[in-house]
N, C-alpha and C positions, 0 to 999 in steps of 0.2 A: 447313679441311683442303685440301691440294693435290689436284689431279686425279691419278688413278692413271696409271701408265705406259701409253703407247699400246701396243696389241696384247695387253694382259693379259685383255681381255674384261670388265674390271670398270668399273663406272660410278661417277661421283662421287655421294656421298650427297646426297639431296634433288634429284637431277637429274630432269628431265622425260623423259629418254631411256628408252625401253622396249625390252624384248628383241625383240618381234615387230614393231616399227615400222621401216619403211624410212627411215633417216635421210638417205639420199642417193638419191632416186628416179631421178636422171639416170644413175646408175652401175649401175642394175639391168638384168639380162639376163632378158627374159621367156622362159619355157620353154613352148613349144607342142608338143604331140605328138598332137593329135586325129586328124590324118591323116598319111600318109607324107610328103606335101608340107610340112606344118608342121614335122615332125621334121627334114627335110632343110634347111629354111630356118634353123631354130634351130642346127643343127650348123654350117652355113656361117657364121652370125653369130658363134658361139663361136670358130671358127677364125680369124676376121679381127679380133676385138676386141683391144684392147691391155690384156690382163690377164696376170697371172703364170700360168705353166704349171699350178701346183697349183689355181688358181681355175678354169681351163678344165676340168681333169679333174673337179673338184667339180661343175660345172654339167652336164657330160655324164653323170656318175654319177647325179645327180638325175633327169635326163631318162630314163636307162635304167631306173631303179628305178620311177619313176612309170608309165612305159609298160608295164613288165612286170606290175605289179600291177593295171593297168587292162585287162590282157588284150590288149595290143597288141604282139605278139611281133616284128613286123617293125620297128616303131619302136625297140624295145629293142635289136634286133640292129644297127640302123644306129648307134645311140649307142655300142654296144660296139665296133663296127668303127672309129668315129671316135676313140675313146679309144686304141685300138691304134695308129692312124695317128699320133696326137699323141705317144704315147710313143716311137714309132719315130723321128719327126722330132726329138724332144727328146733322143734317145739313152738313154732309160730301158729297163730290162729289162722284157720282157713276162712274162706268166704262164708261157709255155713255157720261157723262159730260166732261171727259178728252179730248175727241176728239173735243168737242165744244170749250174748253179753248185753245187748240192748234190753232184752226182756228182763235179765237179772237186775239191771240198773233201775228199770221201772218199778220192780217189786221192792227194791231197797228204798226208793223215793217214797213209795206208798207207805211202807212201814214207818219211815221217819216221820211222815206227815201225820200218821195216826198216833204215834207215840208223843208227838209234840202238842197234841190237842189237849 
């Protein structure tokens, strides 16, 4: 049987590849958050690596969640702030803009309903 398409997440039957095994350790970004300095270094590394935008957001989200559940609020706040900076640099909407876009949609709907009467 042929190998499955790349990117589907499926593995060939009988393959030695395992779900939780790092198949390419050179490509791995280690996430450290024990101290504020560690978190800042990890964030700086994520910003400068050559990875897609979504992967960087993923890494920072993991850092934020791990730090939050470890009771390290300052490190979690740093990760959250870094994600916002990355979104802004990438031109994505932040959480605040979502409410603004909903308001804009409502006004458009209201205008359309008034003009159709």
